[in-house]
N, C-alpha and C positions, 0 to 999 in steps of 0.2 A: 504494500500500500504506500502511496506517495505521501509526502508531508502535507500536501494540500488536502488530500483525502482525509488524513488523520485529523487535520484542523477542522474540516467540515463536520466530522462526526462529533468532536468535542464541543463545537459551537452549538450544535442542534440537540445534543443529548441532555435535555432537561429532565428533571425527576418525573418519570412517568407515573409514579405512585401518587403524585399530587394532582393528577388530572383525572377527569371522568372517563368512562369507557370510550365514548365517541371521540373525545379529545385525544385520548391515548392512541386510538386508531389513526386519527389525522396526523398526530405527531410522528407515528411510525412510518406512515406513507411519505411524509415530508422528508424524514431521515433517509428512507430508501432512495427517493428521487435525487438526493444530493450525494449518494454513494454509488456511482456507476462502476460496474464490474464487467470485464470482458473475459474472453477465453484465456488471455495471458495471465490475468490475475488468478484465475482458478488453477491453471496449470502450475504456476509458481507455488501456490499453496499445496497442491498435491505432491509436487516434487520435493517439498520440504520433508515429507515422510520417507524419502529415499526411493530407489527403484522398486517397482511393483514386482513381487516375486511369487505370488500365489497363482492358483489355477482359476480362481473365481473371485470377483469382487461383487458383493451384495451391497446395494446402496439404498438407504432410507434418506429421503430428500425433502427439503422445504425450499421452494424456489424463491420465496420472498424474504427469507430470514436474514440473508447476508447483505442485500442491497438491490439495486436495479441492474439486473443482469441483461446486457445487450444480447439479443438473440434468444433469450429465454431458455426453454427446455433444450433446444438444439445446441446451444452453446455449452451448457453444462454437460450434456451427454457426449458431445464431441471432445471436450477436455478429458472426460473419464476414459473414453475409448483410446485417446492418444496415450494416456498414462499407463493403461493396463495391457495394451496390445502385446500379444495375441490372446490374452486370457478372456474368459467368459464374463459378461456383464449381466447381473441379475438385479431385479427390483421387485419387491412385494407389490401386488396389485389387488389388495384385499377389497372385497365387496360386501361381505357380511350378509349374504342373501339367506337369512334364516326365515322360517315360517313363524310369523308373529300372530298367534290367535286365529289361524286359518290356513289356507293353502300356501305353500312356500312360494317365494319369488324365484322364478327360473333364472339361473345364471347362464348366460351365453357369452363365451369367451371372445367372440367376435364383435360383441355389441356392448356388454355391460361395463360401465365406466369404473375405474379404480376410485376408491374412496380415500386413498392415502396419499394425495398430493398430485399437483399438476404435472410434475415431471414423470411420475410413474404412469399416469394416464396417457401421456403423450408417448412414452417409450413403448408400451405394449402394442401400440397401433402401427409401429414402424415395420417396413419390410424386413423379413429375416428374423424377426423376434418371435419366439415361441412362448405361449402362455399356458400354464398348467390348467387342467380342467378341474376346478374346485369351486364350489359355490360360495365359500366364505373367505378363504385365505390363498387365493391363486398367486403364483409367482411367474414373472415374465423374465425370459433369459435370451441372450444373444451370444452366440459363439459355439465352439465345437462341443461343449458339454451341455448345451441347452436341452437337447432332446432327452438325454439321460436323466437330467435333473428333474424335468417336468413330467416325465412318463409315470403314469399310474397314480397320480395324486387323487383322482376321483375314487380310487378303491381303498383309500386309507380310512380307518375308523375315527381318526382325530385330525384336526387341522394342521398341527405342526409337530406331531410326534412320530412314532415309529413308521418308517416307510415313506414319509413325506419328503418333498424336496428340501425341507429345512433340516431334517436329519441327515440327508445326503450331503448338505453343505458342511455340516460340522464334521462329517467323516472324510471330507476332502480337504485339500489345502485351500482354505477360503479366508479372505479378509473382508471386513465390513467397514463401510464408511457412512457416518452420519453427516450428511451434507446440510448443515444448518438445522438439522433435526436433533432432538434430545433423545436420550436413551429410553424414554417412555414408549418409543415406537420400535424398540429393538426386538423383533419377532423371536429371535433365538433364545430369549429368556424363557418363552413358553416351551421350547424344545428341551431346555435343561430341566424345567419343572416336570415335564413328562418323563424324562429319563430317570429323574430322582424319585418319581412316584410320590410327589407331595400330596398331602391329603385333601387339599382344597381346590385342585386345578379344574375339575370338571363338574358341571351340574349333574345331579343325580339322575335326571331324566334325559333321554336322548332327544335331539331335535331333528325334525324332518327337513331335508334340503332337497333341491332339485336342480338339474342342469339340462342343457340341450347339447348333444354331441355334435360332431362335425357334419352329420347328416340331417340335423334338425330333429332327431328323435329325442323325446323327453324322457328323462330318467329321474327317479326319486329313491332316496335311501336315508338312513338314519345316521347321525353323527354325534359324537360327544362334543358338547359346547363348553367353551371356557367359562368358568364361574367367576364373573367379574364383580360379584358382590364383595369378594375379598380384594379390597383396593390394593394395587401393587405400588411399590416404591422403586420402580425401574429407573426413573430419572435420577434418583439419589445414588445409584450404584456406580456413578462415574468415579467417586473417590475410592471406593472399594477396588475397582479395576485398576486405577492409577497406582495404588499402593502395591499392587502385584505386577506392575510394569506390563499390563495387558492393554492399556489404552493410551493413545497419544492425542495431543491437541494442536490445532493450528488456527490462528485468527484469520478470518476472511471478511473484510468489510465490517458490517455490523454484527456479524455472527461468528461462528467458529465451526471447524470440522473436527469431529471426533473419529479417530481411526483405531480400529482393532485389527492389528496385523494378522493375528492367528485366531480365528473364530473357534477352531477345534480346541485350542488350549484354553480359551475362555470357557467353553462348554464344560470341559473336564474339571476346571477349577470350581465352577458353579455347582456341578453335580456333586462333587466331593463335599463342598460346604453345605449344600442342601441336605446331604446325608446326615450331617451333624445338627443342622438347624433348618428344618423344613420350612420355617416361616421367614427366612432371610429376605425374600422378595415381597413380603406383604407389609403394609403399613402397620405400625405397632397398635394403633387404636382399632384396626380391623381384625386383629388376631383374637382367638378365643382367650378369655380372661385367664385361663389356666396356664397359658404359655407366654403371657406378657411379662416383661421384666419387672 
């Protein structure tokens, strides 16, 4: 970031806590407009983590968190591709098509929009990108491992557990980048919860979900749904990961990039700790009284 850019950020960064919701939104938009970012800015930030050495990069992204990115989604994706080539690029494209009090909403991977960010919704629509066939937690991939990672997701009994693309990611040499996003969107926390068999992860009753396959045929089946009544403390896990040298940070404009070079190592560390403390990832006030400190 240039000195001029840094000065603009400092000048406009008023205490947002003192403003109302609409005023805070206006202030953030004003800040973003004064912090232009291009592909060079993004590539410089990515290269600060060193050469990319994994087979796969999974990206959770917030397009607006860091500033006004010229070229938007295409610029971000282009910078990512340049950094990781020839590795496979993956992004969650979750849609949460659960049946709520009636017939389930059909997931169509050629039509149904991603609910987890503009970059992910743009990415899965690009030529050559494969999207897993899953009504709630689909994954989009581009590269030589895309087909293997996405294959069979619709046959798994859980969204992120055994046999899913997410388990395949932690079994391979995978890195994860939070591009302006916080760890509260780190999907692989759920994969670790599943592997550790934590007692709160799934609702007691299964949910009916539905999808349309490549031939337009409609399918329904039951799936175990994450029990989100136990509020997670995913976003606060950054310090825990940093203490174990599993997470790196880099400033980019108004936001930052969080980089986990070895998702498999993160997964194993989490599963081990969850074996000792199954409630590690749950907010203290949401834990049963018998296990609160």
